[in-house]
C-alpha positions as CSV (number, residue, x, y, z in Angstrom):
1,X,95.3,152.1,6.4
2,X,93.0,153.6,8.4
3,X,90.5,151.0,8.4
4,X,92.9,148.3,9.8
5,X,93.9,151.4,12.5
6,X,90.2,151.6,13.5
7,X,89.8,147.9,13.4
8,X,92.7,147.3,15.8
9,X,91.7,147.9,19.5
10,X,92.8,149.9,21.5
11,X,94.6,148.5,24.0
12,X,97.2,145.3,23.2
13,X,99.2,143.1,25.9
14,X,101.4,140.7,25.4
15,X,101.5,137.7,27.8
16,X,104.1,135.1,27.9
17,X,103.2,131.5,28.7
18,X,105.2,128.5,28.7
19,X,105.0,127.4,24.9
20,X,103.0,130.8,23.1
21,X,103.4,134.2,22.7
22,X,99.7,134.8,23.8
23,X,98.7,138.6,23.0
24,X,95.3,140.1,24.4
25,X,93.5,142.9,22.6
26,X,90.7,144.7,24.9
27,X,87.8,147.5,24.1
28,X,85.1,148.3,26.1
29,X,82.5,145.8,24.5
30,X,85.1,142.7,24.3
31,X,88.1,141.1,22.8
32,X,90.4,138.3,22.1
33,X,93.3,136.1,23.9
34,X,95.3,135.1,20.4
35,X,98.6,133.9,18.9
36,X,99.6,135.2,16.1
37,X,98.6,138.4,13.9
38,X,95.6,140.3,15.4
39,X,94.0,140.5,12.0
40,X,94.3,136.7,11.1
41,X,95.5,134.3,14.0
42,X,96.7,130.9,14.4
43,X,94.7,130.8,17.4
44,X,92.0,133.0,19.4
45,X,89.3,133.0,22.2
46,X,87.0,135.9,21.4
47,X,84.8,137.6,24.1
48,X,82.4,140.4,24.7
49,X,81.7,142.1,27.5
50,X,78.7,142.6,29.2
51,X,78.6,145.4,32.0
52,X,82.4,145.9,33.8
53,X,82.1,142.8,35.4
54,X,80.9,140.1,33.1
55,X,83.1,138.3,30.5
56,X,81.3,136.4,27.7
57,X,83.5,133.5,25.7
58,X,81.8,133.4,22.2
59,X,84.2,131.6,20.3
60,X,87.7,129.8,20.8
61,X,89.4,128.5,17.9
62,X,92.9,127.0,17.1
63,X,94.6,126.2,13.4
64,X,95.5,122.9,12.8
65,X,99.3,123.6,12.4
66,X,98.6,124.0,16.7
67,X,96.2,121.3,17.0
68,X,97.0,118.5,20.1
69,X,99.4,121.5,21.8
70,X,97.1,122.5,24.7
71,X,96.9,125.9,23.0
72,X,93.1,126.5,23.6
73,X,93.2,125.7,27.3
74,X,95.8,128.2,27.6
75,X,93.9,130.5,25.9
76,X,90.9,130.3,28.1
77,X,93.6,130.3,31.5
78,X,94.7,133.6,30.2
79,X,91.0,134.7,30.2
80,X,90.8,133.4,33.4
81,X,93.7,135.6,34.4
82,X,92.6,138.4,33.3
83,X,89.4,138.0,34.8
84,X,90.3,137.2,38.3
85,X,92.4,140.3,38.2
86,X,89.6,142.8,37.2
87,X,87.0,140.8,39.1
88,X,85.2,139.5,36.1
89,X,83.0,136.9,36.2
90,X,82.9,134.3,33.0
91,X,80.1,133.2,30.8
92,X,81.0,130.5,28.5
93,X,78.8,130.1,25.8
94,X,81.8,128.3,23.6
95,X,81.3,124.7,24.0
96,X,85.4,123.9,24.5
97,X,85.8,127.3,27.2
98,X,82.5,126.3,28.7
99,X,84.0,122.2,28.8
100,X,87.3,123.6,30.4
101,X,85.7,125.7,32.5
102,X,83.2,123.2,33.9
103,X,85.7,120.7,34.1
104,X,88.7,122.1,36.4
105,X,87.5,123.1,40.4
106,X,90.6,125.6,39.8
107,X,88.1,128.1,37.6
108,X,85.0,127.7,40.0
109,X,85.6,131.3,41.2
110,X,84.9,132.8,37.8
111,X,82.3,130.4,36.2
112,X,78.9,131.4,35.9
113,X,77.1,128.2,34.7
114,X,75.3,128.2,31.8
């Protein structure tokens, strides 16, 4: 049981999106936006922090049961919302997140070109 408590990030926030309940786990080093169980999410965007004002998106994954629902884009949108609230810029190393961020003018203010 103590292993699970240590693995669970220090901050958890529930975000209500239009179609899903996206949750956010954040620590000083990084975190994730996810749907479902934090230890076995059905969709997630994983990031790490490089200092206080730079988020590096490493990975976005959506389970087959959510394919085609736009969940990946919603996860990216939640990351952008969080970044704007905290004065953070985003470096998307994940090819999916990079594509979403680069092809939407509304995200230019947070994007660090890779």
